C-alpha positions as CSV (number, residue, x, y, z in Angstrom):
1,X,-46.1,67.9,-66.4
2,X,-49.9,67.9,-65.8
3,X,-51.3,64.6,-64.6
4,X,-54.7,63.3,-65.8
5,X,-57.5,63.8,-63.3
6,X,-58.1,60.0,-63.0
7,X,-54.4,59.5,-61.9
8,X,-54.7,62.4,-59.4
9,X,-57.9,60.9,-58.0
10,X,-56.3,57.4,-57.7
11,X,-53.3,59.0,-55.9
12,X,-55.5,60.7,-53.4
13,X,-57.4,57.5,-52.7
14,X,-54.1,55.7,-52.1
15,X,-52.9,58.4,-49.7
16,X,-56.2,58.3,-47.8
17,X,-56.2,54.5,-47.6
18,X,-52.6,54.6,-46.3
19,X,-53.4,57.2,-43.6
20,X,-56.5,55.4,-42.6
21,X,-54.7,52.1,-42.3
22,X,-51.9,53.8,-40.3
23,X,-54.5,55.2,-37.9
24,X,-56.1,51.9,-37.4
25,X,-52.8,50.1,-36.8
26,X,-52.0,52.6,-34.1
27,X,-55.3,52.9,-32.5
28,X,-55.0,49.7,-30.4
29,X,-51.4,48.6,-30.0
30,X,-52.3,45.7,-27.6
31,X,-54.7,43.8,-29.9
32,X,-54.5,43.8,-33.7
33,X,-56.9,42.1,-36.2
34,X,-55.7,39.7,-38.8
35,X,-58.5,38.6,-41.0
36,X,-60.9,36.7,-38.7
37,X,-58.3,36.5,-35.9
38,X,-56.9,38.8,-33.4
39,X,-53.3,38.9,-32.1
40,X,-52.8,38.7,-28.4
41,X,-49.8,38.5,-26.1
42,X,-51.0,37.3,-22.7
43,X,-48.8,37.4,-19.7
44,X,-48.9,34.1,-17.9
45,X,-47.1,32.5,-14.9
46,X,-44.2,30.1,-15.9
47,X,-44.6,26.4,-16.2
48,X,-44.0,24.6,-12.9
49,X,-40.9,22.8,-14.3
50,X,-39.8,25.7,-16.6
51,X,-36.1,26.4,-16.3
52,X,-34.2,29.5,-17.3
53,X,-33.7,28.3,-20.9
54,X,-35.3,31.3,-22.5
55,X,-32.8,33.2,-24.7
56,X,-34.2,35.9,-26.8
57,X,-31.1,37.9,-27.6
58,X,-27.7,37.3,-28.9
59,X,-26.3,33.7,-29.2
60,X,-23.1,35.1,-27.6
61,X,-24.9,34.0,-24.3
62,X,-26.0,30.7,-25.8
63,X,-22.9,29.0,-27.3
64,X,-24.9,26.6,-29.4
65,X,-22.3,24.5,-31.2
66,X,-22.0,21.7,-33.7
67,X,-20.3,18.6,-32.3
68,X,-19.7,16.8,-35.6
69,X,-22.4,14.2,-35.3
70,X,-25.1,13.4,-37.8
71,X,-28.5,15.1,-38.3
72,X,-31.5,13.6,-39.9
73,X,-30.6,14.6,-43.5
74,X,-31.7,11.5,-45.3
75,X,-35.1,12.0,-47.0
76,X,-37.7,11.2,-46.0
77,X,-37.6,11.1,-42.2
78,X,-39.7,8.0,-41.5
79,X,-41.6,8.2,-38.2
80,X,-42.7,5.0,-36.7
81,X,-45.6,5.7,-34.2
82,X,-46.1,3.6,-31.2
83,X,-49.4,4.2,-29.4
84,X,-49.0,2.9,-25.9
85,X,-52.2,2.5,-24.0
86,X,-55.7,3.4,-25.0
87,X,-56.2,6.3,-27.5
88,X,-59.4,7.7,-28.9
89,X,-59.5,7.8,-32.7
90,X,-59.9,11.6,-32.7
91,X,-56.8,11.9,-30.6
92,X,-54.8,9.8,-33.0
93,X,-56.1,11.7,-36.0
94,X,-55.2,15.1,-34.4
95,X,-51.5,14.0,-33.8
96,X,-51.1,12.3,-37.2
97,X,-52.6,15.4,-38.9
98,X,-49.9,17.5,-37.1
99,X,-47.1,15.2,-38.4
100,X,-48.5,15.2,-41.9
101,X,-48.6,19.0,-41.7
102,X,-44.8,19.2,-41.4
103,X,-44.3,18.3,-45.0
104,X,-47.4,19.9,-46.4
105,X,-47.0,21.9,-49.5
106,X,-47.7,25.6,-49.7
107,X,-51.3,25.0,-50.9
108,X,-52.2,22.6,-48.0
109,X,-52.2,25.1,-45.2
110,X,-52.5,28.9,-44.9
111,X,-49.5,30.9,-43.6
112,X,-48.1,30.8,-41.0
113,X,-47.9,27.1,-41.3
114,X,-46.4,24.0,-39.6
115,X,-44.3,23.4,-42.7
116,X,-42.8,26.9,-42.4
117,X,-42.1,26.3,-38.7
118,X,-40.1,23.2,-39.7
119,X,-38.0,25.2,-42.1
120,X,-36.1,26.6,-39.1
121,X,-35.3,23.0,-38.1
122,X,-34.1,22.3,-41.7
123,X,-31.5,25.0,-41.5
124,X,-29.3,22.7,-39.4
125,X,-26.6,20.8,-41.3
126,X,-24.1,18.1,-40.7
127,X,-20.4,18.2,-41.4
128,X,-21.0,17.6,-45.1
129,X,-23.4,20.5,-45.4
130,X,-26.5,18.3,-45.7
131,X,-29.6,19.9,-44.2
132,X,-32.2,18.3,-42.0
133,X,-34.8,16.9,-44.3
134,X,-38.0,18.8,-44.8
135,X,-39.8,15.6,-45.8
136,X,-41.3,13.9,-42.8
137,X,-43.7,10.9,-43.2
138,X,-45.5,8.4,-41.0
139,X,-44.0,5.1,-42.1
140,X,-45.8,2.8,-39.7
141,X,-48.1,2.7,-36.7
142,X,-48.4,0.2,-33.8
143,X,-50.9,0.1,-31.0
144,X,-49.9,-1.5,-27.7
145,X,-53.4,-1.7,-26.2
146,X,-52.5,-4.3,-23.6
147,X,-49.8,-2.1,-21.8
148,X,-47.2,-4.8,-22.5
149,X,-44.8,-3.3,-20.0
150,X,-47.3,-2.1,-17.4
151,X,-48.9,1.3,-16.7
152,X,-45.7,2.7,-15.3
153,X,-42.6,3.0,-17.5
154,X,-39.0,3.9,-16.7
155,X,-36.6,5.3,-19.3
156,X,-35.3,1.8,-19.9
157,X,-38.7,0.2,-20.2
158,X,-39.6,2.8,-22.8
159,X,-36.9,1.2,-24.9
160,X,-38.4,-2.2,-24.2
161,X,-41.7,-0.9,-25.6
162,X,-39.8,-0.1,-28.8
163,X,-38.3,-3.6,-28.9
164,X,-41.8,-5.1,-28.5
165,X,-43.1,-3.0,-31.3
166,X,-40.2,-3.9,-33.6
167,X,-40.8,-7.6,-32.9
168,X,-44.6,-7.5,-33.1
169,X,-45.2,-5.0,-35.9
170,X,-44.0,-4.8,-39.5
171,X,-41.5,-2.1,-38.4
172,X,-38.2,-2.3,-40.2
173,X,-35.0,-1.6,-38.4
174,X,-34.6,1.7,-40.2
175,X,-31.1,2.9,-39.4
176,X,-30.9,5.5,-42.1
177,X,-34.3,7.1,-42.2
178,X,-36.2,6.0,-39.2
179,X,-37.1,7.5,-35.8
180,X,-39.5,5.9,-33.3
181,X,-42.1,8.0,-31.5
182,X,-43.6,6.5,-28.4
183,X,-46.8,8.2,-27.2
184,X,-48.3,7.1,-23.8
185,X,-51.9,7.6,-22.9
186,X,-53.1,9.7,-20.0
187,X,-53.4,6.7,-17.6
188,X,-49.7,5.8,-18.1
189,X,-47.1,7.2,-15.7
190,X,-43.5,7.5,-16.8
191,X,-40.3,8.1,-14.8
192,X,-39.8,11.9,-14.2
193,X,-43.0,12.7,-16.1
194,X,-44.6,15.9,-14.7
195,X,-41.8,16.3,-12.2
196,X,-38.9,17.0,-14.5
197,X,-39.9,16.3,-18.1
198,X,-42.9,16.3,-20.5
199,X,-41.0,14.3,-23.1
200,X,-37.5,13.3,-24.0
201,X,-35.5,11.9,-26.9
202,X,-32.5,9.6,-27.0
203,X,-31.3,6.5,-28.8
204,X,-31.8,2.9,-28.0
205,X,-29.2,0.6,-26.5
206,X,-28.3,-2.5,-28.6
207,X,-28.5,-4.5,-25.3
208,X,-32.2,-3.4,-25.0
209,X,-33.5,-3.3,-28.6
210,X,-30.7,-5.0,-30.5
211,X,-29.9,-1.8,-32.5
212,X,-29.1,1.9,-32.0
213,X,-32.2,3.8,-33.1
214,X,-33.1,7.4,-32.4
215,X,-36.4,7.8,-30.6
216,X,-38.6,10.2,-28.6
217,X,-41.2,9.7,-25.9
218,X,-44.1,12.1,-25.1
219,X,-46.9,11.6,-22.6
220,X,-50.5,12.8,-22.5
221,X,-50.7,15.0,-19.4
222,X,-54.4,15.6,-19.6
223,X,-55.2,14.0,-16.3
224,X,-51.8,13.9,-14.6
225,X,-50.3,17.4,-14.9
226,X,-51.9,19.6,-17.6
227,X,-50.7,22.8,-15.7
228,X,-47.1,21.5,-16.3
229,X,-47.1,19.8,-19.6
230,X,-50.1,21.3,-21.4
231,X,-49.1,24.8,-20.6
232,X,-50.4,27.4,-21.5
233,X,-53.8,25.6,-21.9
234,X,-53.8,24.9,-18.1
235,X,-52.3,26.9,-15.3
236,X,-51.1,26.0,-11.8
237,X,-53.8,25.6,-9.2
238,X,-52.3,28.3,-7.0
239,X,-53.4,30.9,-9.6
240,X,-57.0,30.3,-8.5
241,X,-59.2,33.0,-10.0
242,X,-56.9,35.9,-9.3
243,X,-54.7,35.7,-12.3
244,X,-54.9,35.5,-16.1
245,X,-56.9,32.6,-17.4
246,X,-55.5,29.7,-19.3
247,X,-55.7,29.8,-23.1
248,X,-58.2,27.8,-25.0
249,X,-56.6,25.0,-27.0
250,X,-57.0,25.1,-30.7
251,X,-58.5,21.6,-31.0
252,X,-60.5,21.5,-27.7
253,X,-58.3,18.8,-26.2
254,X,-56.0,20.2,-23.4
255,X,-53.9,17.1,-23.1
256,X,-53.3,16.4,-26.8
257,X,-53.0,20.0,-27.8
258,X,-50.4,20.3,-25.1
259,X,-48.7,17.1,-26.4
260,X,-48.4,18.5,-29.9
261,X,-46.1,21.4,-28.9
262,X,-43.9,18.9,-27.0
263,X,-43.9,16.5,-30.0
264,X,-42.8,19.4,-32.1
265,X,-40.1,20.3,-29.6
266,X,-38.8,16.7,-29.4
267,X,-38.9,16.1,-33.1
268,X,-36.9,19.3,-33.8
269,X,-34.3,18.2,-31.3
270,X,-34.3,14.6,-32.6
271,X,-33.7,15.8,-36.1
272,X,-30.8,18.2,-35.2
273,X,-29.2,16.0,-32.5
274,X,-30.3,12.4,-33.0
275,X,-27.4,10.7,-31.3
276,X,-26.6,13.5,-28.8
277,X,-23.5,14.5,-30.6
278,X,-24.6,17.1,-33.1
279,X,-26.2,20.5,-32.3
280,X,-26.5,21.5,-28.6
281,X,-25.2,24.1,-26.1
282,X,-23.3,23.2,-23.0
283,X,-20.4,20.9,-22.4
284,X,-22.3,17.9,-20.9
285,X,-23.9,15.7,-23.6
286,X,-25.9,13.9,-20.9
287,X,-27.8,17.1,-20.2
288,X,-27.6,19.1,-23.5
289,X,-29.4,22.4,-24.0
290,X,-30.9,21.9,-27.5
291,X,-32.7,24.0,-30.1
292,X,-36.1,23.6,-28.5
293,X,-34.9,24.1,-24.9
294,X,-33.4,27.5,-25.9
295,X,-36.9,28.8,-26.8
296,X,-39.1,27.1,-24.2
297,X,-42.2,29.1,-23.5
298,X,-41.9,31.4,-26.5
299,X,-44.6,31.3,-29.1
300,X,-44.5,34.7,-30.9
301,X,-43.0,38.1,-31.2
302,X,-42.6,40.0,-27.9
303,X,-42.3,36.8,-25.8
304,X,-40.3,36.7,-22.6
305,X,-40.6,38.1,-19.1
306,X,-43.8,36.2,-18.5
307,X,-45.3,36.9,-22.0
308,X,-45.6,34.0,-24.4
309,X,-45.5,36.3,-27.4
310,X,-48.1,37.4,-29.9
311,X,-50.3,34.5,-31.0
312,X,-53.7,34.3,-32.7
313,X,-57.1,33.8,-31.3
314,X,-60.0,32.9,-33.5
315,X,-63.7,33.9,-33.2
316,X,-64.3,30.9,-30.9
317,X,-61.5,31.9,-28.6
318,X,-59.1,29.2,-29.6
319,X,-55.4,30.1,-29.4
320,X,-52.9,29.1,-32.1
321,X,-49.8,30.4,-33.9
322,X,-49.6,28.1,-37.0
323,X,-52.0,26.4,-39.5
324,X,-51.8,22.8,-40.5
325,X,-53.4,20.7,-43.3
326,X,-57.1,19.9,-43.3
327,X,-57.8,23.3,-41.7
328,X,-56.1,22.3,-38.4
329,X,-54.6,24.9,-36.1
330,X,-51.8,24.3,-33.6
331,X,-49.8,26.2,-30.9
332,X,-46.1,25.4,-31.3
333,X,-43.2,26.8,-29.4
334,X,-40.5,28.6,-31.4
335,X,-37.1,27.0,-32.3
336,X,-33.6,28.5,-32.2
337,X,-32.5,29.6,-35.6
338,X,-28.8,29.1,-36.5
339,X,-29.2,31.9,-39.1
340,X,-30.9,34.6,-37.0
341,X,-29.2,33.4,-33.8
342,X,-32.4,33.9,-32.0
343,X,-35.7,32.1,-31.4
344,X,-37.8,32.1,-34.6
345,X,-41.2,31.1,-35.9
346,X,-43.3,31.7,-39.0
347,X,-45.8,33.9,-37.1
348,X,-43.1,36.5,-36.3
349,X,-44.2,40.1,-36.8
350,X,-40.7,41.5,-37.6
């Protein structure tokens, strides 16, 4: 059968385009272009408190198990924000924009998006088969400008901060839908902060708050330990000028950009293990290895061995791996997928 000349011409153009694209894709394997962004996979030193909780391969080595407890399946997940200390309006807006991005629809943010990142979290189920909710909203906010429990908090006094907020603010005792997120400003020190943790989640004791409520705490490390808790936007001082430089934060705020990845980490674990009896690895519920811990330090394809994985860098040099609503960009660590049985994120290249 003889093909018309216009069909033959079109076929030849497609072949040439394919071959040209193949050549470009293979010309520079270390850096690839994606629209106005380039893909990079920098090798950086590990965080000062980073443990060996980086599992890229088979879950045969992980033993993540379900322990029959609840997950946050009721919709929506109501987040009650407690701003402890002094916060700039721009910092508050950046964090609330991130939380709003979790439930953003497909038209609110370009792919890869924060909402797509949360889909991995929503794969976790309880014993009835109910999934973690994909609908996350900010149900209330309270500002503790007077440092009601001082500028140094312990794990127990963090719960007292929640009790103060519940008594002082129109915060309902939301047993079914609510989680309480305590964010401390950069001038507040917290027990184990910078030394062992950048954030943690647990549930309140009735003796402290009057109720059992799931909560998470995250601190702003901008002035205290950015090289620990705002990694990879700050690197340890011993690196000096002889190693790779830190990455530029997507919103120009090292402390808050670093917080956002920790907030994502803690919210993912809070949703899948709110009462420390649902999804975790290990036999000790007082020190569980959870779905964020398993992927600590991994942000893209090819991560591990000192590499954070392939992430995007825009024309201004800002580093990110997901898009949020209002044109925001964020760098979020990956989360362990119960389906893939590996760390996963929406910016994966394979």
